[in-house]
Each structure stands twice: as structure tokens, then as C-alpha cells.
C-alpha positions as CSV (number, residue, x, y, z in Angstrom):
1,M,141.6,37.3,-26.4
2,P,145.3,36.8,-26.3
3,A,147.0,37.4,-22.9
4,S,149.4,39.9,-24.6
5,A,146.5,41.8,-26.0
6,R,144.8,42.1,-22.6
7,H,148.1,43.0,-21.0
8,S,148.7,45.7,-23.6
9,L,145.5,47.6,-23.0
10,A,146.7,50.1,-20.4
11,S,149.7,51.9,-21.9
12,P,148.3,54.1,-24.6
13,V,145.2,54.9,-22.6
14,V,147.1,55.4,-19.4
15,N,149.3,57.8,-21.4
16,G,146.2,59.7,-22.3
17,V,145.1,59.9,-18.6
18,L,148.6,61.1,-17.6
19,C,149.7,63.5,-20.2
20,Q,146.5,65.6,-20.2
21,C,147.5,66.7,-23.7
22,G,144.0,67.1,-25.2
23,A,144.4,70.7,-26.3
24,A,147.7,70.2,-28.0
25,A,146.8,67.0,-29.7
26,A,143.4,68.1,-30.8
27,T,144.8,70.9,-32.8
28,A,147.7,68.8,-34.1
29,T,148.1,68.0,-37.8
30,P,147.2,64.4,-38.2
31,L,150.2,62.3,-38.9
32,S,148.6,60.7,-41.9
33,A,148.2,64.1,-43.5
34,A,151.9,64.5,-43.5
35,V,152.3,61.3,-45.6
36,A,151.8,62.2,-49.2
37,G,149.3,60.6,-51.4
38,G,146.6,59.2,-49.1
39,P,144.1,59.9,-46.3
40,A,145.8,57.6,-43.8
41,I,149.0,55.9,-43.1
42,P,148.9,52.5,-44.8
43,A,148.5,49.5,-42.5
44,L,152.0,48.1,-42.2
45,D,151.0,44.6,-41.3
46,G,149.1,44.0,-44.5
47,S,145.7,44.1,-42.9
48,G,144.5,47.3,-44.4
49,G,144.1,50.8,-43.0
50,S,141.0,50.3,-40.9
51,S,139.4,47.9,-38.5
52,P,137.9,45.8,-39.9
53,P,140.3,45.7,-42.9
54,A,139.4,48.0,-45.7
55,S,141.6,49.3,-48.5
56,F,144.9,47.5,-49.1
57,A,147.9,49.4,-50.1
58,S,150.5,47.7,-52.3
59,P,154.0,47.3,-50.9
60,P,155.5,49.9,-53.4
61,E,152.8,52.4,-52.3
62,Q,153.5,51.7,-48.7
63,E,157.2,52.2,-49.2
64,R,156.6,55.5,-51.1
65,R,154.5,56.9,-48.3
66,L,156.8,55.8,-45.6
67,R,159.8,57.2,-47.6
68,S,158.0,60.5,-47.8
69,L,157.4,60.6,-44.0
70,F,161.0,59.6,-43.4
71,L,162.3,62.5,-45.6
72,Q,160.1,65.0,-43.8
73,L,161.4,63.8,-40.4
74,D,165.1,63.8,-41.6
75,V,165.7,67.4,-40.8
76,N,169.5,67.4,-41.5
77,R,169.2,65.3,-44.7
78,D,171.8,62.7,-43.7
79,G,169.7,59.7,-44.4
80,A,169.1,58.8,-40.7
81,L,166.9,60.0,-37.9
82,C,168.5,61.0,-34.7
83,V,166.8,62.4,-31.6
84,H,167.2,66.0,-32.8
85,D,165.7,65.1,-36.2
86,L,162.7,63.5,-34.6
87,L,162.1,66.3,-32.2
88,I,162.1,69.0,-34.9
89,G,160.4,66.9,-37.6
90,L,157.5,65.8,-35.3
91,Q,157.1,69.3,-34.1
92,R,156.8,70.5,-37.7
93,L,154.1,67.9,-38.2
94,G,152.2,69.2,-35.2
95,L,153.1,66.4,-32.9
96,Q,154.6,67.5,-29.6
97,R,156.9,64.9,-28.1
98,S,159.4,65.3,-25.3
99,E,163.1,64.5,-25.8
100,R,162.6,61.5,-23.5
101,D,159.8,60.2,-25.7
102,V,161.8,60.6,-28.8
103,W,164.8,58.9,-27.2
104,K,162.6,55.9,-26.5
105,I,161.6,55.7,-30.2
106,V,165.2,55.7,-31.3
107,K,166.2,53.2,-28.7
108,A,163.4,50.8,-29.6
109,G,164.2,50.8,-33.3
110,D,168.0,51.2,-33.3
111,K,169.2,47.7,-34.2
112,D,172.8,48.5,-34.9
113,L,173.2,50.7,-31.8
114,D,174.5,53.7,-33.6
115,G,172.1,56.1,-31.9
116,Q,169.9,56.8,-34.9
117,L,167.4,55.1,-37.3
118,D,168.0,54.5,-40.9
119,F,165.1,53.9,-43.3
120,E,165.0,50.2,-42.8
121,E,165.1,50.5,-39.0
122,F,162.4,53.2,-39.2
123,V,160.1,50.9,-41.2
124,H,160.7,48.0,-38.9
125,Y,160.0,50.1,-35.8
126,L,156.7,51.3,-37.3
127,Q,155.6,47.7,-38.3
128,D,156.3,46.3,-34.9
129,H,154.7,49.3,-33.2
130,E,151.6,49.0,-35.3
131,K,151.1,45.4,-34.4
132,K,151.2,46.3,-30.7
133,L,148.8,49.2,-31.2
134,R,146.3,46.8,-33.0
135,L,146.4,44.4,-30.1
136,V,145.7,47.3,-27.7
137,F,142.9,48.6,-29.9
138,K,141.2,45.2,-30.1
139,S,141.5,44.7,-26.4
140,L,139.9,48.1,-25.7
141,D,137.1,47.6,-28.2
142,K,135.0,45.4,-25.9
143,K,131.9,45.9,-28.0
144,N,133.8,44.6,-31.1
145,D,132.3,47.4,-33.3
146,G,135.5,48.8,-34.6
147,C,135.4,51.9,-32.3
148,I,136.4,52.9,-28.8
149,D,134.1,55.0,-26.6
150,A,134.5,56.6,-23.2
151,Q,132.8,53.8,-21.3
152,E,135.2,51.2,-22.8
153,I,138.2,53.3,-21.6
154,V,136.8,53.7,-18.1
155,Q,136.0,49.9,-17.8
156,S,139.5,48.9,-19.1
157,L,141.3,51.1,-16.7
158,R,139.1,50.0,-13.8
159,D,140.1,46.4,-14.6
160,L,143.7,47.5,-13.9
161,G,142.8,49.3,-10.7
162,V,143.0,52.8,-12.1
163,K,139.7,54.7,-11.5
164,I,138.9,57.6,-13.8
165,S,135.7,59.5,-14.4
166,E,133.8,59.5,-17.7
167,Q,134.7,63.1,-18.1
168,Q,138.4,62.2,-18.0
169,A,137.8,59.4,-20.5
170,E,136.1,61.9,-22.8
171,R,139.2,64.2,-22.6
172,I,141.3,61.3,-23.7
173,L,138.9,60.7,-26.7
174,K,139.0,64.3,-27.7
175,S,142.8,64.3,-27.9
176,M,142.6,61.6,-30.6
177,D,139.1,62.2,-32.2
178,K,139.6,64.0,-35.5
179,N,136.0,63.8,-36.8
180,G,134.1,64.9,-33.7
181,T,132.2,61.6,-33.2
182,M,133.5,61.1,-29.6
183,T,134.6,57.6,-30.6
184,I,138.0,56.5,-31.9
185,D,138.3,54.2,-35.0
186,W,141.4,52.3,-35.9
187,N,142.8,55.0,-38.2
188,E,142.5,57.7,-35.6
189,W,144.0,55.4,-32.9
190,R,147.0,54.4,-35.1
191,D,147.7,57.9,-36.5
192,Y,147.7,59.4,-33.0
193,H,150.0,56.7,-31.4
194,L,152.2,55.5,-34.2
195,L,155.0,57.9,-33.5
196,H,154.5,58.0,-29.8
197,P,156.6,55.7,-27.7
198,V,153.8,54.0,-25.9
199,E,154.5,50.3,-25.5
200,N,152.5,47.1,-25.0
201,I,153.1,47.3,-21.3
202,P,151.4,49.5,-18.6
203,E,153.6,52.3,-17.5
204,I,152.0,52.1,-14.1
205,I,153.4,48.6,-13.4
206,L,156.9,49.8,-14.4
207,Y,157.0,52.8,-12.2
208,W,154.9,51.7,-9.2
209,K,156.6,48.5,-8.1
210,H,156.1,48.2,-4.4
211,S,156.7,44.9,-2.7
212,T,159.9,44.2,-4.6
213,I,161.5,47.5,-3.7
214,F,160.5,48.1,-0.1
215,D,161.6,45.7,2.7
216,V,160.5,46.7,6.3
217,G,161.3,43.3,7.8
218,E,157.9,41.6,7.1
219,N,157.4,39.9,3.7
220,L,153.6,39.9,3.7
221,T,152.9,42.3,0.9
222,V,151.1,41.3,-2.3
223,P,153.8,40.5,-5.0
224,D,154.4,43.0,-7.7
225,E,153.2,42.4,-11.3
226,F,155.9,41.9,-14.0
227,T,155.3,43.0,-17.5
228,V,155.5,40.8,-20.6
229,E,158.7,42.6,-21.6
230,E,160.3,42.0,-18.3
231,R,159.4,38.3,-18.4
232,Q,160.6,37.8,-22.0
233,T,163.9,39.6,-21.3
234,G,164.6,37.9,-18.0
235,M,164.4,41.2,-16.1
236,W,161.9,39.7,-13.6
237,W,164.5,37.6,-11.8
238,R,166.9,40.5,-11.7
239,H,164.3,42.6,-10.0
240,L,163.8,39.8,-7.5
241,V,167.5,39.4,-6.9
242,A,167.9,43.2,-6.5
243,G,165.0,43.2,-4.1
244,G,166.4,40.3,-2.1
245,G,169.8,42.0,-1.8
246,A,168.2,45.3,-0.8
247,G,166.2,43.5,1.8
248,A,169.3,41.9,3.2
249,V,171.1,45.2,3.6
250,S,168.0,46.9,4.9
251,R,167.3,44.3,7.6
252,T,170.9,44.2,8.7
253,C,171.0,48.0,9.1
254,T,167.8,48.0,11.2
255,A,168.4,44.7,13.0
256,P,169.0,46.4,16.4
257,L,165.5,48.0,16.3
258,D,164.0,44.7,15.2
259,R,165.6,42.8,18.1
260,L,164.4,45.5,20.5
261,K,160.9,45.1,19.2
262,V,161.0,41.4,19.8
263,L,162.3,41.8,23.4
264,M,159.6,44.4,24.1
265,Q,156.9,42.2,22.6
266,V,157.9,39.3,24.8
267,H,159.2,40.8,28.0
268,A,157.6,44.3,28.4
269,S,154.6,44.6,30.7
270,R,153.0,47.0,33.2
271,S,155.5,45.8,35.8
272,N,158.4,45.8,33.4
273,N,158.0,48.9,31.4
274,M,160.9,48.6,28.9
275,C,161.8,51.9,27.1
276,I,163.9,52.2,23.9
277,V,167.0,53.6,25.6
278,G,166.7,51.1,28.5
279,G,166.3,48.2,26.1
280,F,169.4,49.1,24.1
281,T,171.4,49.5,27.3
282,Q,170.2,46.2,28.6
283,M,171.1,44.4,25.4
284,I,174.6,45.9,25.2
285,R,175.2,45.2,28.9
286,E,174.2,41.6,28.6
287,G,176.0,40.7,25.3
288,G,178.0,43.7,24.0
289,T,177.4,45.6,20.8
290,R,177.3,42.4,18.7
291,S,174.3,41.2,20.6
292,L,172.2,44.0,18.9
293,W,172.3,41.8,15.7
294,R,171.1,38.5,17.3
295,G,168.6,36.8,15.0
296,N,169.6,38.9,12.0
297,G,171.4,36.0,10.2
298,I,168.3,33.8,9.9
299,N,166.2,36.8,9.1
300,V,168.4,37.6,6.1
301,L,168.7,33.9,5.0
302,K,164.9,33.4,4.8
303,I,164.5,36.2,2.2
304,A,165.6,34.1,-0.8
305,P,163.4,31.0,-0.2
306,E,160.4,33.1,0.9
307,S,160.5,35.4,-2.1
308,A,161.1,32.6,-4.6
309,I,158.2,30.4,-3.2
310,K,155.9,33.4,-3.0
311,F,156.6,34.5,-6.6
312,M,156.1,31.0,-8.0
313,A,152.9,30.4,-5.9
314,Y,151.5,33.8,-7.1
315,E,152.1,32.9,-10.7
316,Q,150.4,29.5,-10.3
317,I,147.4,31.0,-8.4
318,K,147.0,33.6,-11.1
319,R,146.5,30.8,-13.6
320,F,144.3,28.8,-11.2
321,I,141.8,31.6,-10.7
322,G,140.9,31.3,-14.3
323,T,142.1,34.6,-15.9
324,D,144.4,34.9,-18.9
325,Q,145.1,38.6,-18.0
326,E,148.7,39.4,-17.3
327,V,147.5,42.2,-15.0
328,L,145.0,41.1,-12.3
329,R,142.3,43.3,-10.9
330,I,142.8,44.6,-7.4
331,H,140.6,42.0,-5.6
332,E,142.2,39.2,-7.6
333,R,145.7,40.5,-6.7
334,L,144.7,40.5,-3.0
335,V,143.4,36.9,-3.2
336,A,146.3,35.6,-5.2
337,G,148.8,37.6,-3.1
338,S,147.4,36.5,0.3
339,L,147.3,32.8,-0.8
340,A,150.9,33.0,-2.1
341,G,152.0,34.7,1.1
342,A,150.3,31.9,3.1
343,I,152.1,29.2,1.1
344,A,155.4,31.0,1.4
345,Q,155.0,31.6,5.1
346,S,154.0,27.9,5.7
347,S,157.1,26.8,3.9
348,I,159.6,28.9,5.8
349,Y,157.8,29.3,9.1
350,P,160.3,27.2,11.1
351,M,162.9,29.9,10.2
352,E,160.5,32.5,11.7
353,V,160.5,30.6,15.0
354,L,164.3,30.2,14.8
355,K,164.6,34.0,14.2
356,T,162.6,34.8,17.4
357,R,164.5,32.3,19.5
358,M,167.9,33.5,18.3
359,A,166.8,37.1,19.0
360,L,165.8,36.2,22.5
361,R,168.8,34.0,23.4
362,K,171.2,34.9,26.1
363,T,175.0,35.0,25.7
364,G,176.4,31.4,25.3
365,Q,172.9,29.8,25.1
366,Y,173.4,28.6,21.5
367,S,176.5,28.3,19.4
368,G,174.6,29.1,16.2
369,M,171.4,28.6,14.2
370,L,171.9,24.8,13.8
371,H,172.5,24.3,17.5
372,C,169.4,26.3,18.3
373,A,167.3,24.2,15.8
374,K,168.7,21.0,17.2
375,N,167.9,22.1,20.7
376,I,164.3,23.0,19.9
377,L,163.8,19.7,18.0
378,T,165.3,17.6,20.9
379,K,163.5,19.3,23.8
380,E,160.2,20.4,22.3
381,G,159.6,18.3,19.2
382,M,158.7,19.2,15.6
383,G,155.5,21.0,16.7
384,A,157.6,23.7,18.3
385,F,158.6,25.0,14.9
386,Y,155.0,25.9,14.1
387,K,154.1,27.7,17.3
388,G,152.2,30.9,16.6
389,Y,151.4,29.7,13.1
390,I,147.7,30.5,13.2
391,P,148.0,34.2,14.3
392,N,150.8,34.5,11.7
393,M,148.5,33.3,8.9
394,L,145.6,35.4,10.1
395,G,147.9,38.5,10.0
396,I,148.6,38.1,6.3
397,I,145.1,39.3,5.2
398,P,144.9,42.6,7.2
399,Y,148.5,43.4,6.4
400,A,148.4,42.6,2.7
401,G,144.9,44.0,2.2
402,I,145.4,47.3,3.9
403,D,148.9,47.8,2.5
404,L,147.5,47.2,-1.0
405,A,144.4,49.3,-0.5
406,V,146.3,52.3,0.9
407,Y,149.0,52.0,-1.8
408,E,146.5,51.8,-4.6
409,T,144.5,54.7,-3.2
410,L,147.6,56.9,-2.9
411,K,148.8,55.8,-6.3
412,N,145.5,56.6,-8.0
413,S,145.2,59.9,-6.2
414,W,148.6,60.9,-7.4
415,L,147.9,59.8,-11.0
416,Q,144.7,61.7,-11.2
417,H,145.9,65.0,-9.6
418,Y,149.6,65.3,-10.1
419,A,150.7,63.2,-13.1
420,V,151.6,65.4,-16.1
421,N,153.6,63.6,-18.7
422,S,154.5,60.2,-17.2
423,A,153.4,57.6,-14.7
424,D,156.8,58.0,-13.0
425,P,156.1,59.4,-9.5
426,G,159.7,60.2,-8.7
427,V,161.6,58.9,-5.7
428,F,160.0,61.0,-3.0
429,V,156.4,60.1,-3.9
430,L,157.3,56.4,-4.3
431,L,159.0,56.3,-0.9
432,A,156.2,58.2,0.8
433,C,153.4,56.0,-0.6
434,G,155.4,52.8,0.3
435,T,156.1,54.0,3.8
436,I,152.5,55.1,4.5
437,S,151.0,51.9,3.2
438,S,153.5,49.6,4.9
439,T,152.9,51.4,8.2
440,C,149.1,51.1,7.9
441,G,149.5,47.4,7.1
442,Q,151.7,46.8,10.1
443,L,149.5,48.8,12.4
444,A,146.4,46.7,11.4
445,S,148.2,43.3,11.9
446,Y,150.4,44.2,14.8
447,P,148.3,42.6,17.6
448,L,148.4,39.3,15.7
449,A,152.2,39.7,15.2
450,L,152.7,40.3,18.9
451,V,150.7,37.2,19.9
452,R,152.6,35.1,17.3
453,T,156.0,36.2,18.7
454,R,154.9,35.5,22.3
455,M,153.7,32.0,21.3
456,Q,157.0,31.4,19.5
457,A,159.0,32.5,22.5
458,Q,156.9,30.8,25.3
459,A,158.9,27.6,25.4
460,S,162.2,29.5,25.8
461,V,160.9,30.6,29.2
462,E,161.2,27.6,31.6
463,G,158.0,26.7,33.3
464,A,155.9,28.9,31.0
465,P,152.4,27.4,30.4
466,Q,151.4,26.3,26.9
467,V,148.8,28.9,25.7
468,T,146.5,29.2,22.7
469,M,146.1,32.3,20.6
470,R,142.7,33.0,22.1
471,S,143.8,32.6,25.7
472,L,146.8,34.7,25.1
473,F,144.7,37.5,23.7
474,K,142.4,37.3,26.7
475,H,145.4,37.3,29.1
476,I,147.0,40.4,27.5
477,L,143.8,42.4,27.5
478,K,143.1,41.4,31.1
479,T,146.5,42.2,32.5
480,E,147.8,44.9,30.2
481,G,144.7,46.3,28.4
482,A,144.5,47.1,24.7
483,F,147.8,48.9,24.9
484,G,149.5,45.6,25.7
485,L,148.8,44.4,22.2
486,Y,151.0,47.1,20.8
487,R,154.2,46.5,22.9
488,G,157.2,47.2,20.8
489,L,155.3,49.4,18.3
490,A,157.7,52.4,18.7
491,P,160.9,50.7,17.6
492,N,158.9,48.9,14.9
493,F,157.8,52.2,13.4
494,M,161.2,53.8,14.0
495,K,162.7,51.3,11.6
496,V,160.2,51.8,8.8
497,I,161.5,55.0,7.2
498,P,165.2,54.0,7.4
499,A,164.3,50.5,6.2
500,V,162.4,51.8,3.2
501,S,165.0,54.4,2.3
502,I,167.9,51.9,2.6
503,S,166.2,49.2,0.6
504,Y,165.3,51.6,-2.2
505,V,168.8,53.0,-2.5
506,V,170.4,49.5,-2.5
507,Y,167.7,48.2,-4.9
508,E,168.4,51.0,-7.4
509,N,172.2,50.3,-7.2
510,L,171.8,46.6,-7.6
511,K,169.5,47.1,-10.6
512,M,172.3,49.0,-12.3
513,T,174.8,46.3,-11.4
514,L,172.5,43.6,-12.8
515,G,171.8,45.5,-16.0
516,V,168.1,46.3,-15.3
517,Q,167.1,49.2,-17.4
518,S,165.8,52.2,-15.5
519,R,162.9,53.9,-17.1
């Protein structure tokens, strides 16, 4: 099965899950009945009107039927279909479409950008759309019997991480089933979807991007999926650039809280109970207001290489695990994302060590990042750049796994209970889901992050013994208890909501600047 076909399978079906339009569609006049002279719309790709191919309509007959449909939709009789024409015309044919849906149809077929479709553009749109629908139909028809049943819909959506019940799948079928068989053949599928702006891309992917948008200072989330359309149009790299820029602004705005977290992770103890106000006061007293941003420069610089390496590694691992699906299953995404994260972290880990050392430095200790790196290399050797590497790698799995699991659970819950006409959750729901999942991921991996930071910082304290991950865990539990593994958690959580909010706002503005279409 072609990759594009597999990738296409979600959109029409997801649309059925989301719009809950069974009652309206079930009573609608079939589109084919509106086209004079035949029981079904002719197949526009020359393969006939059914699957497998049956009757073949000649080109003149096809044109006559399509011309008849065009005239019925052309309400104001000006020889072109605008949004208003399609809204009224489709309503007269019993097909309820929102203004947004109709606008998508016009936009997709409008080649000369005049805001309407002439007959030639209308035919071209239908031909192109029918090809996409045929790919979707074939990918859903897992039994290859020319019909889609409820079990096939349930399985296809589960492959994409969307869980629905068989009863929900039956409601989808009823919305398209004209003969009461509880299965959908090619004619029913095409007639229902041909003038609906479903595309060969899953709407869920478009609206529920997570790791690209939200930056909370840790880049351990599973990478987002990009659709075929986004890859072909070059939108994927614009998303990544927008995400990188948003991360840079977000990290800079929350850098004081991040530096306070590092100081509390390393220096706070039972005997030195550092509070938030006291920590800020101490930083400002030691180095002035500018000292609040120590370590932020390297933290921002590592965004670009880490994101690029992670994305490239993710794409290669997707091919390596032996699937030609554009959209991976949830467990495949976790495996591929965790491995890609490990590769990216391994590549830029020296920058992580530099970030910690720069955040902990005293006034005048280093003149800059290069001086710090040179000092570490001279005094401690190359191995110092990989201190804390093991707990850092181990932290990827709980962070990425719990973040993905919580986000997918919240997403599916919203889709099942609150989605009405679109997979678009809106800003508030998207921010809430991203904040909750990121917080849960950080909470699960925080002890490993604290141990990593202490191991990175140990050589900066003169006379400090060289410790292993295991011995450091034991020492913290013995001297500070389990609470000691969560030092610095308060400022870390304090920065999550502002970080997510800032990165989202900047991401949306950068998308507009880079010409990424908002959906």
C-alpha cells in the first residue's frame, strides 16, 4: 500500500468522528441524485463508478453531468461558484456545510486566485479530490472486499492513536450508508465526501502539534508528525524554525526561574534551605540583575542543533523500524521519539554541561562560553563534558513516555466528548493539554534531572568527590530524604505556564511571518 494512501486514511473518518452529523447526513439528498441522468456521479479518474471498476462513463457524458451539477450550484448564474453560491447550492441539495468548509473547497480549487471557481477549476478540483478519496477508501478497506465496515474504521483509527467504540463507528457508517447495509461501498463513500473539504491529511495532526509549539526548557518530547502536504510544500521546516524562535523567546523570558532551579538543585539542602525570594535576592546581590540570565545564551544556542538532529534522526528511525506509514502508532512514536531524543542529546550534551556551569558561575569566573569550555577541557579533560550523561539518557523515557501518554489521553478524551465540527481544539484546550502533559513528564523524570545537574556541577566545587549516579541517589536519600530529589521543583513548575503561553504566542506570530497557513 502506498505511503500516501496509508497517510490519507484518517481525515474523512476522523471528520465523521468529530462532526457527529449522522442525523443530518442520513436524511440528506445523495449528491449523485442531483446530477441528472444517472444513479451516481461518474468516476472522474476514468476507473468507473464503483470499486472494483464497473460502468464507464464517456467523457461527454461526464461533462454533461458535471455541467448539470455546476449549474445547480451556481445560484446567481454568473458562471462561477463563490462561497455564497456553494453554501446555498449545497444546502438545496441537502448537504449541510459550514462557511469554513466551503471556503476550503474554493481555496483548494481556485487556481487563478479570484476567489471563485469557474467550470474548469470545479472539474479539476473534483478530479483531484476523487483521487484522494479513492486512496483513502482503499486504505480503509483492509479486507479488500470493496466495502468498509465498522471494525475496519475502528482499527484504522486505533492505528493512528484515536480510540473509538464500535457504536461510534456505526454512527459514522449510518451517516454515509444509503442502502441500510451498514457497510459503505465506493459510490456511497465518494458521493458523501466529494463536495466535503476533507483532505488526504489527518486533521488531528494539523491541530494537535505539541512538541513543536511548546517549549518548557527541556527538549525531551516526542517529535511532532508532519503531514504529506506540509512536507511537499516545505511548511515543515517553517514549523521547526517558528518553534525554535518561540523556544528562544520563551527560554529567555523564563531564564531567571531556570537559573534559580539549577542553584536550588545543586546548593539547596536541609542545612541550606534556599527559598524562591531568598534565591533571587542572593543572585542579584552577587551579580546584579544581569546575573539572572546566566546560562541562557548557551541554552538558546542549543535549540537549533538539537531540534534539527532530533527531527532528522526521527525520520530515519521511522524508516528503520520497517513501516511505510506516514503516521506512526503511539508505541512506535514513543520508541522512535525516545531514540531520536537520545541521539540528539548525545550530540549536544557538552552544551548541556556548559549551560549548567555557566548558570552556576560566580561574577568574573568566566569571560564567556568559550572561556568556560576551554577551562573545563584544560582542567578536567574531555570526559567532563559528559558528566551526568547516564541519568540524562534514562530521563528521556519517563519524560517522553508520560508526556506523550498524558497528551494523547487528554486529546482523545476531548475528541470523543467535546469535538463537534472540527478537530481544532482551540487555544485554551491546546495550552491546557500541553501544560498538563509537560508537567507530568517533568515530575516523573525530575529526580534523574536533579542527579544529572549535580553530577554536571560537581567539578565546579573544589575538593568535591567524584560520584556515580547510584552513589549520589543513595547520598541524597540518606541525607535529605525523598524530598531532596525534588529540590528546585517549585521554580521549575512556576515557569511552565508562562513558558508554554509565551512559546505559543511567539510561535503563532512567527508562523504568520514565515507564511505558514493557519488552519
